[in-house]
C-alpha distance (Angstrom), angle and dihedral (degrees) to the residues before:
residue distance angle dihedral
M1 . . .
V2 3.81 . .
V3 3.79 92.8 .
G4 3.81 90.5 50.3
V5 3.80 93.3 51.8
A6 3.80 91.7 45.1
L7 3.80 90.1 50.3
A8 3.81 90.5 50.7
L9 3.81 90.2 51.5
T10 3.80 89.5 49.8
L11 3.79 91.4 53.1
L12 3.81 90.1 46.4
I13 3.80 90.5 53.7
G14 3.83 89.2 48.4
W15 3.82 91.0 51.6
L16 3.81 89.9 49.1
D17 3.80 89.5 50.8
Y18 3.82 91.0 50.5
A19 3.82 94.7 42.6
T20 3.81 92.6 53.2
G21 3.76 92.6 48.8
H22 3.78 94.1 -111.5
D23 3.82 89.7 -68.1
L24 3.84 100.6 120.8
A25 3.83 95.3 62.6
V26 3.82 93.3 -138.1
S27 3.80 94.2 168.4
A28 3.81 92.9 115.7
V29 3.82 91.5 51.2
Y30 3.82 89.6 69.5
L31 3.81 87.2 72.4
A32 3.83 90.8 70.7
P33 3.85 98.0 68.9
I34 3.82 90.8 32.6
C35 3.83 93.2 55.3
W36 3.81 91.8 42.6
A37 3.80 91.9 52.5
A38 3.83 91.6 45.6
W39 3.83 93.3 49.4
V40 3.79 95.6 46.5
G41 3.81 102.9 28.9
G42 3.78 101.1 31.4
R43 3.80 135.5 -119.5
G44 3.82 94.6 -48.8
A45 3.79 92.5 55.9
G46 3.79 90.5 46.2
I47 3.81 92.7 52.3
M48 3.80 91.1 48.6
L49 3.81 91.8 51.0
A50 3.82 90.8 45.3
M51 3.80 90.1 56.1
A52 3.81 91.4 44.1
G53 3.79 90.3 50.4
A54 3.79 93.1 49.6
V55 3.81 92.2 48.2
T56 3.83 92.1 46.1
L57 3.80 89.8 50.0
L58 3.80 91.0 50.6
I59 3.80 93.3 48.6
A60 3.81 92.4 47.7
D61 3.79 90.0 48.0
L62 3.81 93.4 50.6
M63 3.80 93.8 44.4
S64 3.79 93.4 49.0
G65 3.81 90.5 71.1
Y66 3.76 93.8 -130.0
T67 3.85 110.8 159.1
Y68 3.81 119.5 -135.4
Q69 3.77 127.5 -167.0
H70 3.81 89.0 -115.3
P71 3.82 127.3 26.8
V72 3.83 91.5 -133.9
I73 3.83 93.9 62.3
P74 3.86 97.1 84.7
Y75 3.79 89.9 51.0
W76 3.79 90.4 47.5
N77 3.80 92.0 49.8
S78 3.78 91.1 48.9
G79 3.82 91.4 48.5
M80 3.80 93.1 49.6
L81 3.80 91.0 49.0
L82 3.80 89.2 49.3
V83 3.83 88.8 54.7
L84 3.81 89.6 49.1
F85 3.79 91.5 48.0
L86 3.82 91.3 49.6
V87 3.82 92.1 49.2
V88 3.80 90.7 50.4
V89 3.81 90.5 48.1
Y90 3.81 91.8 49.1
F91 3.81 95.3 50.1
L92 3.80 93.3 41.2
T93 3.81 93.4 52.2
A94 3.82 90.4 42.6
F95 3.80 88.8 53.8
Q96 3.81 90.4 47.5
T97 3.81 91.3 50.9
A98 3.80 91.0 49.1
H99 3.80 89.7 47.1
H100 3.80 92.5 51.8
F101 3.80 91.3 45.2
L102 3.80 90.0 51.5
E103 3.82 90.9 49.1
E104 3.80 91.3 49.7
T105 3.80 91.2 47.2
V106 3.81 91.5 49.9
Q107 3.82 90.1 47.0
E108 3.80 92.5 48.7
R109 3.77 92.5 48.3
T110 3.79 91.5 45.6
T111 3.81 89.7 51.3
A112 3.80 90.5 46.4
L113 3.80 90.5 49.3
E114 3.80 91.7 49.8
A115 3.80 90.0 48.4
L116 3.80 90.2 48.9
Q117 3.80 91.6 49.5
A118 3.81 90.1 48.5
E119 3.81 90.1 49.1
I120 3.81 91.7 48.9
K121 3.80 90.3 49.1
E122 3.82 91.0 48.3
R123 3.82 91.3 48.6
E124 3.79 90.6 50.1
R125 3.81 89.4 50.3
L126 3.80 91.6 48.5
E127 3.80 90.9 47.8
V128 3.79 90.9 51.7
A129 3.81 89.8 46.5
K130 3.80 90.4 49.9
L131 3.80 92.4 51.0
Q132 3.79 89.5 46.3
S133 3.81 91.5 50.8
E134 3.80 91.5 49.2
R135 3.78 89.9 49.2
L136 3.79 91.2 48.5
A137 3.80 90.9 49.6
V138 3.82 90.5 55.2
V139 3.79 91.6 45.0
G140 3.79 90.3 49.3
K141 3.80 92.9 53.9
M142 3.78 91.1 46.7
A143 3.80 91.7 48.2
A144 3.79 92.6 50.5
Q145 3.81 92.5 49.7
V146 3.80 94.1 45.7
A147 3.80 92.6 46.2
H148 3.79 91.4 49.5
E149 3.80 92.2 50.3
V150 3.80 94.3 46.9
R151 3.81 100.7 40.2
N152 3.82 96.5 69.8
P153 3.83 95.4 49.4
L154 3.79 89.3 48.5
G155 3.78 89.8 54.4
S156 3.77 90.0 51.5
I157 3.82 91.4 48.5
T158 3.81 91.4 50.7
L159 3.81 90.9 50.8
N160 3.79 91.6 49.5
L161 3.79 90.8 49.5
D162 3.80 89.1 56.3
L163 3.80 90.1 50.4
T164 3.79 90.9 47.3
C165 3.81 90.4 53.8
R166 3.78 90.1 54.2
E167 3.79 91.2 47.5
I168 3.81 91.0 51.1
D169 3.80 90.1 52.2
R170 3.80 91.0 49.6
L171 3.79 94.1 48.8
A172 3.80 91.9 45.7
E173 3.81 91.0 53.9
G174 3.78 92.0 53.4
K175 3.82 96.3 49.1
G176 3.77 100.8 31.8
H177 3.83 94.2 -119.9
S178 3.82 124.0 138.0
P179 3.81 113.8 -105.6
N180 3.84 92.3 -152.8
E181 3.81 96.2 102.4
G182 3.78 91.6 50.0
H183 3.79 91.2 47.5
T184 3.82 90.4 51.0
L185 3.79 91.3 54.1
I186 3.77 91.7 47.0
K187 3.82 90.4 48.5
E188 3.80 91.6 53.3
M189 3.78 91.6 49.1
R190 3.80 90.8 47.7
E191 3.81 90.9 51.8
E192 3.80 90.6 52.7
V193 3.78 90.8 48.3
C194 3.82 89.8 50.1
R195 3.80 90.3 50.0
I196 3.80 90.6 53.0
G197 3.79 88.2 47.7
R198 3.81 91.1 54.6
V199 3.79 90.1 50.3
I200 3.78 90.0 51.9
E201 3.78 90.9 49.6
D202 3.80 88.8 52.7
Y203 3.79 89.4 51.6
L204 3.78 91.8 49.6
Q205 3.79 92.2 46.9
F206 3.78 89.3 53.5
A207 3.81 94.7 43.9
R208 3.81 95.9 44.9
L209 3.78 102.1 42.0
P210 3.82 103.5 164.3
K211 3.77 121.8 -117.9
L212 3.78 113.9 -89.5
Q213 3.79 116.1 -91.0
R214 3.80 99.7 -158.7
E215 3.76 123.5 -161.1
P216 3.83 135.4 151.1
V217 3.81 109.2 -75.2
D218 3.81 124.8 -169.8
L219 3.79 92.5 -143.1
N220 3.81 97.0 -164.9
A221 3.81 94.2 50.3
F222 3.80 90.4 41.9
L223 3.81 91.8 53.8
E224 3.80 93.7 46.4
Q225 3.80 90.4 52.2
K226 3.80 95.9 46.4
L227 3.79 96.8 41.4
A228 3.80 90.8 53.3
F229 3.82 88.6 68.6
L230 3.82 90.9 53.8
S231 3.80 96.8 50.6
S232 3.81 95.7 91.6
E233 3.81 92.5 45.7
L234 3.81 91.2 50.9
E235 3.80 91.9 46.0
R236 3.80 90.3 54.7
A237 3.82 88.2 52.5
N238 3.84 89.3 49.7
V239 3.81 89.9 -118.0
K240 3.81 117.4 146.3
L241 3.80 112.9 -145.2
R242 3.81 120.5 -146.6
T243 3.81 125.6 -178.0
H244 3.80 130.4 -163.9
L245 3.80 108.6 -176.8
D246 3.80 120.0 -177.6
P247 3.84 108.3 -125.4
A248 3.82 89.9 -156.3
L249 3.80 90.9 64.4
T250 3.80 115.2 114.1
A251 3.80 128.1 -158.8
I252 3.80 117.5 -67.2
N253 3.78 127.6 -147.8
A254 3.80 104.2 -118.4
D255 3.78 147.6 127.7
A256 3.81 100.9 -96.7
N257 3.81 95.5 -161.4
Q258 3.79 95.9 51.4
L259 3.79 91.9 42.1
W260 3.80 90.5 53.7
Q261 3.81 90.0 46.7
A262 3.81 89.4 56.2
L263 3.80 93.1 45.3
L264 3.79 91.9 47.1
N265 3.79 90.1 54.8
L266 3.80 90.1 53.3
I267 3.81 92.5 47.2
H268 3.81 91.9 50.6
N269 3.81 90.5 48.5
S270 3.80 90.5 51.3
R271 3.79 92.3 47.8
E272 3.81 91.6 50.4
A273 3.82 89.5 48.3
M274 3.84 87.7 60.3
P275 3.83 103.3 52.4
G276 3.80 91.4 162.6
G277 3.80 94.1 44.7
G278 3.77 130.8 -96.7
E279 3.77 143.5 158.5
L280 3.81 126.4 -52.0
T281 3.81 118.4 -166.6
I282 3.80 124.3 -167.1
S283 3.78 117.8 -174.3
T284 3.79 140.6 169.5
L285 3.77 127.8 -153.4
R286 3.78 133.2 179.5
D287 3.81 110.3 -133.8
G288 3.80 109.8 -179.7
E289 3.80 109.2 -67.9
Q290 3.79 94.4 -9.0
V291 3.77 138.8 64.7
V292 3.79 123.9 -133.3
L293 3.81 116.2 -146.8
R294 3.82 111.9 -169.6
V295 3.79 131.3 -168.8
S296 3.82 113.8 -168.7
D297 3.78 132.6 177.5
N298 3.79 136.8 174.9
G299 3.78 94.5 -136.4
K300 3.79 132.0 123.9
G301 3.81 94.2 -61.5
M302 3.80 125.3 -160.6
T303 3.77 137.1 -79.3
G304 3.79 120.9 -116.2
E305 3.80 91.3 -101.6
Q306 3.80 92.3 50.4
L307 3.80 90.8 47.4
Q308 3.81 91.3 56.3
Q309 3.81 91.3 54.2
V310 3.80 99.1 39.9
F311 3.84 93.0 111.1
T312 3.81 95.4 38.4
P313 3.83 113.3 116.9
F314 3.82 114.6 -106.6
F315 3.82 93.6 9.9
T316 3.80 111.7 128.9
T317 3.79 139.8 155.5
K318 3.81 92.6 -155.9
K319 3.78 123.9 97.5
E320 3.80 93.6 -134.1
G321 3.82 99.9 28.7
I322 3.79 124.5 111.5
G323 3.81 97.2 -155.9
L324 3.80 100.8 -115.0
G325 3.82 101.6 104.1
M326 3.81 97.4 85.1
V327 3.79 90.5 38.1
L328 3.81 88.7 56.1
V329 3.83 90.6 49.4
H330 3.81 90.0 50.0
Q331 3.80 91.1 49.7
I332 3.81 93.8 49.7
V333 3.82 92.9 48.7
T334 3.82 91.1 46.7
E335 3.81 90.9 50.0
H336 3.82 87.4 56.0
G337 3.81 90.3 55.6
G338 3.80 93.8 -107.2
H339 3.78 138.0 104.0
I340 3.79 138.3 -133.0
E341 3.79 131.1 -132.6
C342 3.78 128.3 -165.4
E343 3.81 128.4 -156.0
S344 3.78 121.1 -178.9
T345 3.78 140.4 162.4
S346 3.77 120.5 -163.2
G347 3.79 109.9 -109.7
K348 3.82 94.3 8.1
G349 3.80 106.8 67.3
S350 3.79 143.7 -104.2
T351 3.80 138.5 -90.7
L352 3.81 122.8 -156.1
S353 3.82 115.0 -166.0
L354 3.81 120.5 -163.4
F355 3.82 113.5 -161.0
L356 3.81 110.4 -159.9
P357 3.82 127.7 176.1
L358 3.80 116.2 -117.1
V359 3.80 90.0 -143.8
E360 3.79 124.4 45.5
R361 3.77 111.3 -106.0
P362 3.81 117.4 -133.1
């Protein structure tokens, strides 16, 4: 197409040269279609147009009737112009080749730089994850030892509280006094003991996380089934649940119980972040060879300082929390070969994204 148009322009220039009696000296104008054909169609097209231009120039010169001192001069002029045209074509196409090579080199290096930056970012993430895992391992051992040392004394305290209640009843019968005040004190002490017991159980749950029992899990169907049981609880909290499940998502190889335990922690955190009610959104998305499970809320969110410490053991913004919930979620996701990211804006809400591989990594 380009060569055809360029050839037509060449013939038009030749006709103009002939029609004006060879007086306009349009020889240089032939370079326009020649250069266009060479740039778009390549060196071969440029050479063809250069030859066509030289021939057209010769024919126009001969037909114009102009008389030269020697009959060879028009052929010489045409030949010299052909050489000039060919030189221009050669250098133009050489420049184009160098230009394309430079573009490709810049593109390759840009791609390599982006890949290097992505690799550096991934290595930094893996290094942070490694340090976090090592920290969690130490915390887990400490939690197991502390829980073991405290559990037995708590059992003894609980037993002695029961005996004390009986002794209060016996003494009250003998003196005619009401045992209610004594029972109230015992009840308060028992509640505190039970609270410590729950904390210890949380420690033990974190320290003794069972080994993954992987099996194919249809994540969308699994979420629909589990979330149905939470609907009434969320309604009572005035929380509206929305789901966006990717239909292209296939089954993942995961431990369903532990995965639900992690998700349940995130849901409870979101619900507590919206004490007056709000909107909770749970979504899934297939992203290449991984699935992204997101939990978003429009609650009170976190400050930048809180966001940096969200996965730090024993850090919590709750009055009665012990700061192991998010650490447990992080550990479960890491055990699955994935990672977790947190985005939050104070006063606007938070989004937790769980990245899980579709295929189990060796």
